[in-house]
C-alpha positions in Angstrom: -11.6 -6.2 -4.2 -13.1 -2.7 -4.4 -12.4 -0.1 -6.7 -10.1 2.6 -4.5 -7.5 -1.0 -4.0 -8.1 -2.0 -7.9 -6.9 1.8 -8.0 -4.0 1.4 -6.3 -2.8 -1.5 -7.9 -3.1 -0.1 -11.1 -1.3 2.8 -9.7 1.4 0.8 -8.5 2.0 -0.7 -11.3 2.0 1.8 -13.3 4.7 3.3 -11.2 6.4 0.1 -11.8 6.8 0.2 -15.1 7.9 3.7 -15.3 10.3 3.4 -12.9 11.9 0.0 -14.5 12.2 2.3 -18.3 13.6 4.6 -15.8 16.4 2.0 -14.6 16.9 1.2 -18.7 17.5 5.4 -19.3 14.5 4.9 -21.4 13.5 8.1 -19.7 10.5 9.2 -23.1 8.9 5.8 -21.9 8.7 6.5 -18.9 7.4 9.7 -18.7 4.6 8.6 -21.2 4.0 5.9 -19.0 3.5 8.0 -15.8 1.6 10.8 -18.1 -1.0 7.9 -19.1 -1.3 6.8 -15.7 -2.3 10.5 -14.5 -4.9 10.3 -17.1 -6.4 7.1 -16.4 -6.2 8.1 -12.6 -8.2 11.6 -13.5 -10.4 9.6 -16.0 -11.6 7.1 -13.2 -11.8 10.0 -10.6 -14.0 12.4 -12.8 -16.7 9.1 -13.7 -16.7 8.5 -9.6 -17.8 12.1 -8.7 -21.4 12.5 -8.4 -23.8 14.2 -10.7 -24.1 18.2 -10.2 -28.3 18.7 -10.7 
């Protein structure tokens, strides 16, 4: 499986966990899960950027 597909499925998994938390009324956990997913995605994108110089 390629890197982009893995990232996509990981993001979908995080979104599903956040949605589940929202359905249970736990908005704080949902927010934390979404923030974590965003940070992980940003980190992965930065790793894949070409080196400058």
